[in-house]
PLY file of the C-alpha trace (Angstrom):
ply
format ascii 1.0
element vertex 611
property float x
property float y
property float z
element edge 610
property int vertex1
property int vertex2
end_header
0.00 0.00 0.00
1.47 3.38 -0.95
2.10 5.88 1.83
2.63 9.06 -0.16
0.58 11.05 -2.64
1.07 13.92 -5.06
-2.01 15.94 -4.14
-2.77 17.19 -0.63
-5.76 14.89 -0.49
-5.35 11.29 -1.54
-7.83 8.48 -2.03
-7.21 4.75 -2.07
-9.56 2.97 -4.41
-9.20 -0.78 -4.43
-11.47 -3.61 -5.51
-11.61 -6.88 -3.66
-9.24 -9.36 -5.31
-11.48 -12.35 -5.37
-11.14 -15.52 -7.39
-13.72 -17.24 -9.49
-15.46 -20.15 -7.82
-13.72 -23.51 -7.97
-14.94 -27.03 -7.52
-14.60 -28.38 -3.99
-11.34 -30.31 -3.50
-11.03 -32.97 -0.79
-7.92 -34.56 0.65
-8.69 -37.95 -0.76
-9.02 -36.67 -4.31
-5.51 -35.32 -4.74
-4.18 -38.30 -6.66
-6.98 -38.74 -9.14
-8.42 -35.24 -9.59
-7.67 -34.30 -13.20
-8.53 -30.66 -12.49
-5.54 -30.22 -10.19
-2.55 -29.04 -12.19
0.68 -29.43 -10.26
2.79 -26.31 -10.84
5.92 -28.47 -10.86
4.93 -29.75 -14.31
4.60 -26.25 -15.78
7.34 -24.42 -17.59
9.01 -21.66 -15.53
7.18 -18.37 -15.72
8.89 -15.49 -17.52
10.80 -12.91 -15.49
9.25 -9.50 -14.95
10.50 -7.33 -17.82
12.05 -3.91 -17.30
10.00 -1.42 -19.33
11.90 0.79 -21.78
13.01 4.11 -20.29
11.05 6.14 -22.82
7.86 4.23 -22.02
8.33 4.72 -18.26
8.83 8.47 -18.62
5.87 8.80 -20.96
3.58 6.95 -18.53
4.89 8.99 -15.62
3.89 12.23 -17.31
0.60 10.71 -18.42
-0.24 9.88 -14.78
0.69 13.33 -13.51
-1.12 15.44 -16.08
-4.71 15.10 -14.77
-3.85 15.60 -11.09
-1.43 18.57 -10.97
-1.74 22.19 -12.15
-0.64 22.94 -15.72
2.29 25.11 -14.61
3.62 22.36 -12.35
3.14 19.79 -15.11
5.15 21.87 -17.61
8.03 22.24 -15.12
7.94 18.50 -14.45
7.90 17.75 -18.18
11.15 19.73 -18.66
12.82 17.81 -15.83
11.66 14.47 -17.23
12.89 15.31 -20.74
16.30 16.28 -19.37
16.44 13.07 -17.34
15.70 11.00 -20.47
18.26 12.61 -22.78
20.72 10.34 -24.61
23.76 9.66 -22.43
22.08 11.22 -19.41
21.21 10.08 -15.92
18.14 8.15 -17.04
20.04 5.98 -19.52
22.75 5.28 -16.92
20.20 4.18 -14.30
18.25 2.16 -16.87
21.44 0.27 -17.74
22.09 -0.52 -14.08
18.50 -1.67 -13.63
18.77 -4.00 -16.62
21.98 -5.46 -15.20
20.30 -5.99 -11.81
17.31 -7.64 -13.47
19.63 -10.17 -15.12
20.83 -11.52 -11.75
17.53 -11.49 -9.83
14.34 -13.53 -10.15
12.15 -10.44 -9.95
13.91 -7.08 -10.03
11.10 -5.17 -8.30
10.18 -7.67 -5.58
12.44 -6.60 -2.69
11.98 -2.88 -3.32
8.24 -3.35 -3.59
8.02 -5.49 -0.44
10.13 -3.13 1.63
8.48 0.12 0.57
4.93 -1.20 0.47
5.04 -3.10 3.75
8.15 -3.86 5.74
9.48 -0.31 6.12
6.07 1.06 7.09
6.21 2.08 10.76
2.47 2.51 11.29
0.53 -0.03 13.39
-0.79 -3.03 11.44
-4.48 -2.80 12.42
-6.42 -0.43 10.13
-3.29 0.79 8.30
-2.00 -2.49 6.81
-4.10 -5.51 7.76
-7.41 -5.84 5.87
-10.46 -7.34 7.50
-12.96 -9.64 5.84
-16.52 -10.29 7.00
-17.94 -13.78 6.42
-21.65 -14.57 5.98
-23.35 -14.29 9.34
-23.94 -17.40 11.45
-26.45 -18.24 14.16
-25.12 -19.75 17.39
-27.86 -20.74 19.82
-25.27 -21.47 22.51
-21.54 -21.70 23.13
-21.46 -25.33 22.05
-22.73 -24.42 18.59
-20.07 -21.73 18.24
-17.35 -24.20 19.19
-18.68 -26.78 16.73
-18.49 -24.13 14.00
-14.95 -23.29 15.13
-13.97 -26.96 15.00
-15.25 -27.28 11.42
-13.39 -24.10 10.53
-10.15 -25.56 11.91
-10.70 -28.80 10.01
-11.50 -26.91 6.80
-8.30 -24.89 7.06
-6.23 -28.00 7.69
-7.92 -29.61 4.70
-6.79 -26.70 2.52
-3.32 -26.80 4.04
-2.91 -30.41 2.87
-3.38 -29.19 -0.71
-1.00 -26.28 -0.17
1.70 -28.46 1.41
1.47 -30.84 -1.56
1.77 -27.82 -3.90
-1.29 -29.27 -5.58
-3.47 -26.21 -5.91
-4.95 -25.73 -9.37
-2.78 -23.19 -11.12
-4.52 -19.86 -11.65
-4.62 -18.77 -15.25
-5.07 -15.35 -16.79
-8.59 -14.54 -17.97
-7.77 -11.35 -19.86
-4.89 -10.32 -22.13
-3.45 -13.67 -23.22
-6.10 -15.84 -21.53
-4.92 -19.17 -20.21
-1.41 -18.05 -19.31
-0.37 -19.65 -15.98
0.19 -17.34 -13.03
2.61 -17.38 -10.10
1.24 -19.33 -7.12
3.97 -18.53 -4.57
1.83 -16.30 -2.36
-0.64 -19.16 -1.76
2.14 -21.18 -0.17
2.95 -18.41 2.32
-0.51 -18.28 3.90
0.31 -20.68 6.74
4.09 -20.44 6.85
4.81 -16.73 7.24
5.14 -14.39 10.18
5.97 -10.69 10.33
8.64 -9.89 12.92
8.81 -6.21 13.97
12.09 -4.37 13.44
13.48 -1.02 14.51
13.81 0.26 10.94
12.29 -2.51 8.82
10.23 -5.57 9.68
11.20 -9.05 8.56
8.87 -11.50 6.83
9.90 -14.90 8.10
9.07 -17.99 6.07
10.70 -21.39 6.52
12.98 -22.16 3.58
14.34 -25.52 4.67
13.05 -28.78 6.13
15.28 -28.79 9.22
12.48 -27.59 11.49
9.45 -29.90 11.73
6.15 -28.73 10.28
4.04 -26.98 12.94
1.26 -29.12 14.36
-0.44 -26.49 16.49
-2.57 -23.41 16.18
-2.85 -20.47 18.58
-6.23 -19.76 20.14
-6.95 -16.42 21.79
-9.87 -16.27 24.18
-10.56 -13.49 26.69
-7.19 -12.01 25.70
-5.38 -15.17 26.88
-3.12 -17.14 24.53
-3.30 -20.94 24.17
-1.48 -23.59 22.17
-3.84 -26.15 20.64
-2.22 -29.21 19.06
-4.37 -30.13 16.07
-2.17 -33.02 14.94
-1.19 -35.75 17.40
0.88 -38.76 16.41
0.66 -37.72 12.74
-3.15 -37.70 12.80
-5.52 -34.78 12.84
-7.96 -34.41 15.70
-11.58 -35.17 14.97
-14.14 -32.37 15.08
-15.44 -33.86 18.32
-12.02 -33.69 19.94
-11.47 -30.16 18.67
-14.73 -29.08 20.29
-13.62 -30.67 23.58
-10.29 -28.87 23.46
-11.87 -25.54 22.57
-14.29 -25.94 25.50
-11.31 -26.45 27.78
-9.71 -23.28 26.42
-12.88 -21.25 27.04
-13.00 -22.51 30.64
-9.29 -21.94 31.27
-9.35 -18.44 29.80
-11.18 -16.98 32.82
-8.86 -18.58 35.39
-5.97 -16.44 36.64
-5.84 -14.18 33.56
-2.56 -12.64 32.45
-2.23 -9.07 31.13
-3.41 -8.75 27.54
-0.15 -9.32 25.69
-1.82 -9.23 22.26
-2.17 -5.44 22.47
1.56 -5.14 21.85
1.13 -6.33 18.25
-1.11 -3.30 17.61
1.69 -0.85 18.41
3.62 1.21 15.87
6.20 -1.18 14.46
9.34 0.41 15.94
7.69 0.60 19.38
6.61 -3.05 19.16
10.13 -4.02 18.10
11.58 -2.41 21.22
8.90 -3.97 23.42
9.54 -7.38 21.86
13.27 -7.13 22.58
12.45 -6.51 26.24
10.14 -9.53 26.26
12.81 -11.71 24.66
15.20 -11.11 27.54
13.28 -13.78 29.46
13.42 -17.41 28.31
9.75 -18.06 29.19
8.70 -15.19 26.95
11.02 -16.36 24.17
9.43 -19.81 24.23
5.91 -18.34 24.16
6.72 -16.03 21.26
8.30 -18.93 19.39
5.13 -20.99 19.72
3.05 -18.12 18.34
5.42 -17.35 15.47
5.57 -20.99 14.35
1.84 -21.75 14.55
-0.26 -22.64 11.50
-2.75 -19.84 12.11
-4.48 -17.91 14.90
-8.09 -18.45 15.98
-9.76 -15.64 17.97
-12.78 -16.61 20.05
-14.22 -13.16 20.68
-16.22 -11.93 23.65
-19.55 -10.17 22.99
-19.29 -6.76 21.33
-21.34 -3.64 22.12
-23.62 -3.97 19.08
-26.80 -6.00 18.42
-26.29 -9.59 17.25
-25.86 -10.14 13.52
-29.15 -10.93 11.78
-28.68 -14.23 9.95
-30.08 -14.37 6.42
-30.26 -10.60 6.08
-28.11 -9.27 3.21
-24.97 -7.36 4.15
-25.69 -3.64 4.38
-24.98 -0.52 6.44
-26.29 -2.23 9.60
-23.26 -4.50 9.44
-20.64 -1.78 9.86
-19.86 -3.02 13.42
-18.94 -6.41 11.95
-16.38 -4.80 9.67
-14.90 -2.84 12.58
-14.64 -6.02 14.65
-12.60 -7.67 11.88
-10.37 -4.62 11.37
-9.38 -3.87 14.95
-11.44 -5.85 17.46
-13.30 -2.86 18.87
-10.51 -1.35 20.94
-9.15 -1.72 24.44
-12.48 -2.53 26.13
-13.67 -5.03 23.54
-11.55 -7.56 21.62
-8.58 -5.42 20.61
-6.30 -7.49 22.86
-7.77 -10.78 21.61
-5.62 -10.51 18.46
-2.10 -11.25 17.25
-1.75 -8.93 14.28
1.69 -10.18 13.16
0.41 -13.61 12.11
-0.63 -13.91 8.47
-3.99 -15.64 8.98
-6.17 -14.74 11.95
-9.72 -16.14 11.98
-12.33 -14.51 14.21
-15.52 -16.03 15.62
-17.81 -14.01 17.88
-20.42 -15.30 20.28
-23.22 -13.65 18.27
-22.50 -15.33 14.92
-20.11 -12.66 13.67
-17.16 -14.25 11.93
-14.41 -13.33 9.52
-10.70 -12.75 9.45
-7.89 -10.26 9.75
-4.77 -10.93 7.72
-1.28 -9.49 7.64
-0.95 -8.26 4.08
2.75 -8.61 3.24
2.86 -12.36 2.37
-0.05 -12.42 -0.09
-2.85 -10.57 -1.84
-6.57 -10.92 -1.29
-6.92 -13.37 -4.20
-5.14 -16.08 -2.20
-7.02 -15.30 0.99
-10.45 -15.28 -0.62
-9.84 -18.55 -2.43
-9.05 -20.07 0.96
-12.23 -18.55 2.40
-14.40 -19.89 -0.41
-12.96 -23.39 0.10
-13.42 -23.04 3.86
-17.05 -21.92 3.77
-17.98 -24.59 1.24
-16.29 -27.14 3.47
-18.25 -26.03 6.53
-21.55 -26.03 4.63
-21.00 -29.38 2.95
-21.01 -32.98 4.08
-17.63 -33.63 2.55
-15.84 -32.72 5.76
-16.96 -36.14 7.01
-14.93 -37.89 4.31
-11.34 -37.15 5.27
-8.06 -38.95 5.57
-7.65 -41.08 8.71
-8.20 -39.07 11.84
-7.35 -39.80 15.43
-10.19 -41.58 17.16
-11.78 -39.75 20.06
-9.37 -39.87 22.96
-10.71 -39.85 26.49
-7.74 -37.99 27.95
-6.36 -35.60 25.38
-3.56 -33.47 26.82
-4.94 -30.12 27.89
-4.25 -27.12 25.65
-1.29 -25.17 27.01
-1.75 -21.63 28.17
1.28 -19.57 27.21
2.97 -17.97 30.18
4.67 -14.58 30.36
7.19 -13.03 32.71
6.34 -9.37 32.42
8.43 -6.53 33.82
7.08 -3.13 34.77
8.44 -1.84 31.43
6.37 -4.36 29.48
3.26 -3.64 31.52
3.72 0.05 30.67
4.14 -0.90 27.01
0.83 -2.78 27.13
-0.96 0.24 28.61
0.52 2.54 25.96
-0.54 0.06 23.26
-4.10 0.05 24.59
-4.32 3.83 24.50
-2.82 4.02 21.00
-5.20 1.37 19.62
-8.19 3.06 21.22
-7.27 6.36 19.58
-7.02 4.64 16.19
-10.34 2.87 16.70
-12.12 6.10 17.58
-10.54 7.90 14.62
-11.69 5.45 11.93
-14.79 6.46 9.98
-16.22 3.40 8.17
-19.42 3.30 6.16
-20.95 0.49 4.11
-23.23 0.83 1.13
-25.22 -1.92 -0.53
-26.06 -0.39 -3.89
-29.00 -2.32 -5.30
-30.13 -0.40 -8.39
-27.73 -2.46 -10.48
-24.72 -4.73 -10.20
-22.03 -5.86 -12.60
-24.61 -7.11 -15.11
-25.58 -3.57 -16.07
-22.10 -2.39 -17.21
-21.77 -5.68 -19.07
-25.04 -4.97 -20.87
-23.44 -1.70 -22.03
-20.34 -3.55 -23.23
-18.32 -1.98 -20.41
-16.03 -3.47 -17.80
-17.80 -3.49 -14.39
-14.55 -2.71 -12.61
-13.76 0.22 -14.89
-17.34 1.49 -14.49
-16.99 1.49 -10.70
-13.55 3.11 -10.78
-14.88 5.95 -12.92
-17.82 6.39 -10.52
-15.29 6.76 -7.69
-13.37 9.40 -9.65
-16.59 11.27 -10.40
-17.49 11.11 -6.72
-14.17 12.61 -5.69
-14.46 15.32 -8.34
-17.91 16.29 -7.06
-16.57 16.63 -3.54
-13.25 18.39 -4.20
-13.38 19.85 -7.70
-10.58 17.62 -9.00
-9.74 13.96 -9.49
-6.91 12.52 -7.46
-4.11 9.99 -7.58
-5.53 6.55 -7.00
-4.12 3.16 -6.12
-5.97 0.26 -7.68
-3.94 -2.91 -7.59
-3.58 -5.17 -10.61
-1.88 -8.53 -10.80
1.66 -9.07 -12.10
1.43 -12.79 -11.37
2.17 -13.70 -15.00
5.80 -13.35 -13.95
7.96 -15.12 -11.39
7.29 -13.85 -7.84
4.70 -11.48 -9.31
2.37 -9.70 -6.89
0.65 -6.45 -7.89
1.26 -3.16 -9.63
-0.72 0.05 -9.65
-3.56 0.86 -12.04
-3.76 4.65 -12.16
-7.40 5.34 -12.89
-7.01 9.11 -12.48
-6.64 9.73 -16.22
-7.10 12.73 -18.49
-10.10 10.90 -19.91
-11.62 10.52 -16.43
-11.09 14.23 -15.76
-12.88 15.23 -18.98
-15.79 12.95 -18.14
-16.10 14.27 -14.56
-16.11 17.85 -15.82
-18.81 17.05 -18.38
-21.02 15.31 -15.82
-20.84 18.24 -13.40
-20.88 21.10 -15.89
-23.48 23.85 -15.43
-23.60 24.26 -19.19
-25.79 21.86 -21.17
-23.72 19.09 -22.75
-25.41 16.68 -25.16
-26.01 13.18 -23.87
-24.15 11.70 -26.84
-21.05 13.72 -25.97
-21.09 12.64 -22.33
-21.59 9.04 -23.41
-18.66 9.33 -25.80
-16.45 10.61 -22.97
-17.61 7.77 -20.72
-16.74 5.15 -23.31
-13.32 6.72 -23.90
-12.66 6.68 -20.16
-13.87 3.09 -19.88
-11.63 2.05 -22.77
-8.56 3.62 -21.15
-9.33 2.03 -17.79
-10.21 -1.39 -19.26
-6.83 -1.63 -20.98
-5.33 -1.95 -17.50
-8.07 -3.76 -15.66
-7.99 -7.25 -14.14
-11.00 -8.32 -12.10
-11.66 -11.36 -9.95
-14.82 -11.82 -7.90
-16.67 -13.98 -5.43
-20.37 -14.79 -5.35
-20.41 -14.84 -1.55
-22.28 -12.05 0.22
-19.11 -10.89 1.92
-16.61 -8.09 1.65
-13.16 -6.87 2.57
-12.37 -3.57 4.26
-9.27 -1.57 5.19
-8.29 1.89 6.30
-7.00 4.72 4.13
-3.28 4.61 3.38
-2.85 8.35 3.76
-4.17 10.51 6.58
-6.26 12.71 4.27
-7.52 10.01 1.91
-10.17 7.33 1.55
-10.23 3.57 1.38
-12.81 2.21 -1.05
-13.17 -1.57 -1.15
-15.91 -3.04 -3.31
-17.34 -6.36 -4.36
-19.68 -6.24 -7.38
-22.31 -8.97 -7.70
-24.70 -9.58 -10.58
-27.41 -7.25 -9.27
-25.82 -5.25 -6.45
-22.47 -3.83 -5.30
-21.05 -3.81 -1.76
-18.79 -0.89 -0.85
-16.78 -0.31 2.32
-15.67 3.34 2.55
-13.15 4.49 5.16
-11.52 7.77 6.17
-10.08 9.33 9.32
-12.25 11.56 11.49
-9.40 13.87 12.50
-9.02 15.07 8.92
-11.42 17.99 8.47
-11.71 17.52 4.69
-12.78 13.86 4.55
-16.10 12.30 5.48
-17.11 8.72 4.70
-20.85 9.46 4.97
-20.61 12.32 2.47
-18.50 10.18 0.14
-21.13 7.44 0.34
-23.89 9.90 -0.56
-22.00 11.29 -3.55
-20.98 7.81 -4.69
-24.62 6.78 -4.79
-25.40 9.84 -6.94
-22.46 9.16 -9.27
-23.57 5.58 -9.86
-27.14 6.72 -10.49
-26.06 9.46 -12.89
-23.93 7.05 -14.91
-26.78 4.54 -14.95
-29.22 7.19 -16.19
-26.73 8.46 -18.76
-26.38 5.01 -20.30
-30.13 4.47 -20.37
-30.75 7.89 -21.90
-28.15 7.30 -24.58
-29.81 3.98 -25.39
-33.32 5.51 -25.37
-34.12 3.34 -22.37
-36.68 5.08 -20.19
-35.66 3.29 -16.98
-34.46 6.49 -15.31
-34.11 6.74 -11.53
-34.54 10.00 -9.66
-32.69 10.95 -6.49
-34.53 9.98 -3.35
0 1
1 2
2 3
3 4
4 5
5 6
6 7
7 8
8 9
9 10
10 11
11 12
12 13
13 14
14 15
15 16
16 17
17 18
18 19
19 20
20 21
21 22
22 23
23 24
24 25
25 26
26 27
27 28
28 29
29 30
30 31
31 32
32 33
33 34
34 35
35 36
36 37
37 38
38 39
39 40
40 41
41 42
42 43
43 44
44 45
45 46
46 47
47 48
48 49
49 50
50 51
51 52
52 53
53 54
54 55
55 56
56 57
57 58
58 59
59 60
60 61
61 62
62 63
63 64
64 65
65 66
66 67
67 68
68 69
69 70
70 71
71 72
72 73
73 74
74 75
75 76
76 77
77 78
78 79
79 80
80 81
81 82
82 83
83 84
84 85
85 86
86 87
87 88
88 89
89 90
90 91
91 92
92 93
93 94
94 95
95 96
96 97
97 98
98 99
99 100
100 101
101 102
102 103
103 104
104 105
105 106
106 107
107 108
108 109
109 110
110 111
111 112
112 113
113 114
114 115
115 116
116 117
117 118
118 119
119 120
120 121
121 122
122 123
123 124
124 125
125 126
126 127
127 128
128 129
129 130
130 131
131 132
132 133
133 134
134 135
135 136
136 137
137 138
138 139
139 140
140 141
141 142
142 143
143 144
144 145
145 146
146 147
147 148
148 149
149 150
150 151
151 152
152 153
153 154
154 155
155 156
156 157
157 158
158 159
159 160
160 161
161 162
162 163
163 164
164 165
165 166
166 167
167 168
168 169
169 170
170 171
171 172
172 173
173 174
174 175
175 176
176 177
177 178
178 179
179 180
180 181
181 182
182 183
183 184
184 185
185 186
186 187
187 188
188 189
189 190
190 191
191 192
192 193
193 194
194 195
195 196
196 197
197 198
198 199
199 200
200 201
201 202
202 203
203 204
204 205
205 206
206 207
207 208
208 209
209 210
210 211
211 212
212 213
213 214
214 215
215 216
216 217
217 218
218 219
219 220
220 221
221 222
222 223
223 224
224 225
225 226
226 227
227 228
228 229
229 230
230 231
231 232
232 233
233 234
234 235
235 236
236 237
237 238
238 239
239 240
240 241
241 242
242 243
243 244
244 245
245 246
246 247
247 248
248 249
249 250
250 251
251 252
252 253
253 254
254 255
255 256
256 257
257 258
258 259
259 260
260 261
261 262
262 263
263 264
264 265
265 266
266 267
267 268
268 269
269 270
270 271
271 272
272 273
273 274
274 275
275 276
276 277
277 278
278 279
279 280
280 281
281 282
282 283
283 284
284 285
285 286
286 287
287 288
288 289
289 290
290 291
291 292
292 293
293 294
294 295
295 296
296 297
297 298
298 299
299 300
300 301
301 302
302 303
303 304
304 305
305 306
306 307
307 308
308 309
309 310
310 311
311 312
312 313
313 314
314 315
315 316
316 317
317 318
318 319
319 320
320 321
321 322
322 323
323 324
324 325
325 326
326 327
327 328
328 329
329 330
330 331
331 332
332 333
333 334
334 335
335 336
336 337
337 338
338 339
339 340
340 341
341 342
342 343
343 344
344 345
345 346
346 347
347 348
348 349
349 350
350 351
351 352
352 353
353 354
354 355
355 356
356 357
357 358
358 359
359 360
360 361
361 362
362 363
363 364
364 365
365 366
366 367
367 368
368 369
369 370
370 371
371 372
372 373
373 374
374 375
375 376
376 377
377 378
378 379
379 380
380 381
381 382
382 383
383 384
384 385
385 386
386 387
387 388
388 389
389 390
390 391
391 392
392 393
393 394
394 395
395 396
396 397
397 398
398 399
399 400
400 401
401 402
402 403
403 404
404 405
405 406
406 407
407 408
408 409
409 410
410 411
411 412
412 413
413 414
414 415
415 416
416 417
417 418
418 419
419 420
420 421
421 422
422 423
423 424
424 425
425 426
426 427
427 428
428 429
429 430
430 431
431 432
432 433
433 434
434 435
435 436
436 437
437 438
438 439
439 440
440 441
441 442
442 443
443 444
444 445
445 446
446 447
447 448
448 449
449 450
450 451
451 452
452 453
453 454
454 455
455 456
456 457
457 458
458 459
459 460
460 461
461 462
462 463
463 464
464 465
465 466
466 467
467 468
468 469
469 470
470 471
471 472
472 473
473 474
474 475
475 476
476 477
477 478
478 479
479 480
480 481
481 482
482 483
483 484
484 485
485 486
486 487
487 488
488 489
489 490
490 491
491 492
492 493
493 494
494 495
495 496
496 497
497 498
498 499
499 500
500 501
501 502
502 503
503 504
504 505
505 506
506 507
507 508
508 509
509 510
510 511
511 512
512 513
513 514
514 515
515 516
516 517
517 518
518 519
519 520
520 521
521 522
522 523
523 524
524 525
525 526
526 527
527 528
528 529
529 530
530 531
531 532
532 533
533 534
534 535
535 536
536 537
537 538
538 539
539 540
540 541
541 542
542 543
543 544
544 545
545 546
546 547
547 548
548 549
549 550
550 551
551 552
552 553
553 554
554 555
555 556
556 557
557 558
558 559
559 560
560 561
561 562
562 563
563 564
564 565
565 566
566 567
567 568
568 569
569 570
570 571
571 572
572 573
573 574
574 575
575 576
576 577
577 578
578 579
579 580
580 581
581 582
582 583
583 584
584 585
585 586
586 587
587 588
588 589
589 590
590 591
591 592
592 593
593 594
594 595
595 596
596 597
597 598
598 599
599 600
600 601
601 602
602 603
603 604
604 605
605 606
606 607
607 608
608 609
609 610
């Protein structure tokens, strides 16, 4: 996620990276499932090419032109032209970059990882880690919640078997050279990575050798207490029944002799957490506890009740579900479940007492496409009967060893760190302004009926919304996959184009502009945006959410379905110029105006009025 912008006010616009639905894959089908293409049998992917210098400079100017004043653009153009002169600095640096690319797998990977994630000193919750809300569940009692949790654990372990065998079906491009295989590396980091805080730069730790045994435990947080739950014993996975028994023990143990809420430390600014962690590591008991957390398969958070009404099962996701999104993003703060988290771990699944469930994930190891594919597999697993047909499991054991509560030897310095972390998280929680919108007038089918990309249509609506509010379009980060290449992750689609600016001006002009002209501008803008666009979706009624990446910007996550679109809009309350509610209102108008424009141009009299 970028941390800097060109304009004083920046907006992050980002669609959910969600895969197409796949057929359910069970453990027992790995050997004879013809649909599973082992990536080992594929030819190596090409290396990420270095674009020609002239092309890079041309695109740089193209991106700047619509978002900076003309005078500033002309000065910048002179500097860029001087930089690109034959025999100049640009050619010298381009030559060095080409030489570096020859000796690396992916020339941009380390720079991208460091600048996008590991050097960022902001706290992980809200600023880095996205949240995802699952379809709402109904738990009539604690036993039903724990049975759901047990199935969730089994479903994740089922998926991990496929990952460990490197037997996931290889994703293939659907646009621009359809069928081309894509890099799968980020899938294999979901359960093997951990982000270690550093003073200047964090470290993403992933096992690269087989010296250490595979982890056989998960970490369960309950009432802010941390437990080790062995899910594999004597090479066999625990049955759902045994998992429920162990989770019940954890719930009971969590209220006995509680320790201070150590999880709050992972919500600190990264340099502060690094210093606090070094103090913790001075004691061997703490080192052992941290080691168990860092090596676990994933984290499961059994949340205490929140201060909002229970989720209404069967009701479509809408603005009433904003508290669910906040629970996934940060846990609700110091007096709720903010300490019932371990934000450094890649995968952190959350189950509330009221049927609220979802996840929070540390973003540096992988993109949303890998996470959502896991979620789709997991939810199908839970809802299906196939979880009963698994590889051999341990039979129910009368006396399973009790889950181990991790112990801590905390000094007065660490206790002070925990209190500071609580206050800091609470301030961040109170500062976040999150609004949901379930737009139901149309979904992705309508842009398709106009021969337009749904993603491009939505991106242009976001630009129009921003223009209405601030009188200009702004620099925008929309991620697009570079997974056609080795170690490919994402690059930036810059939807703030000259075409988008012309369209926004036409749509808001006080002077009468013919419908045909506005429609022409819309199609030109769509065409420019579609040339860059890659879209992947899910049919689940679920969504991702995240905070803005600049203090005076917006986060705009969206998930378009056939007949509706879910948006999660975020901003910070302490910025006087941003307001998520106002953005939501203007976004609704922008979508309606574009809908009416298309219908008018097509002589379709299905026109909607405001209100």
